[in-house]
N, C-alpha and C positions, 0 to 999 in steps of 0.2 A: 504493500500500500504506500509506503514512504517513497519507494522508487517511482511510482506512478505520479505522485504529487510533485516530486523533484523534476520529473520529465515534463510535466505540464508547465511548470514554472519556466523551465529552460526553453520550451517551445514558444511560450508567450514572449520571453525576452528576445528570441530570434525573430519572431514576427514583428515586434516593436522596432528592432534595429533595421529590419528590412524595409518597413514602412517609412522610417525616417530617411533611409538612404534613397528610396524611391522618390520621396518628396524633394530631397535636395538635388537629385540628379535630373529630374524631369519637371522642374518648376518652370512655368511659362512666364511669370512676371518677375521683374527684378525687384530686389528688396535689400534689406540689410543682411549682413553675413550671419546673423543669429538664426535665421530660418524660422522666424516667428510669423512671417507672412506680411509684416509691415513693409511699406515701400516709401522711399523718399519722395515727398511731394515737391515737384519742380516749381510749382507756383509759389509755395511758401519759401523755398530755398532762394529763388531768384528775387522775390519781393523783400526778403529779409537779408539784405546785404550788409547791414550794420553789425550782424553777429549777435544781436540781442534776441532774447526769447520773446515771442508775442505775449501781450498781456490782454487777458479777457476780463472785461468788467461786467 
């Protein structure tokens, strides 16, 4: 029984790593290097040339 549980945990870890590798290799949109899915907004980057963070009131 213990070997079955360890085998399932191992297979789940392999599936997770495979899924992360698939996402990083075949991602269609450009983003940051963290792989979180965010992307640099070119409008904000070009409008904010002063280097300051935008302030929302």
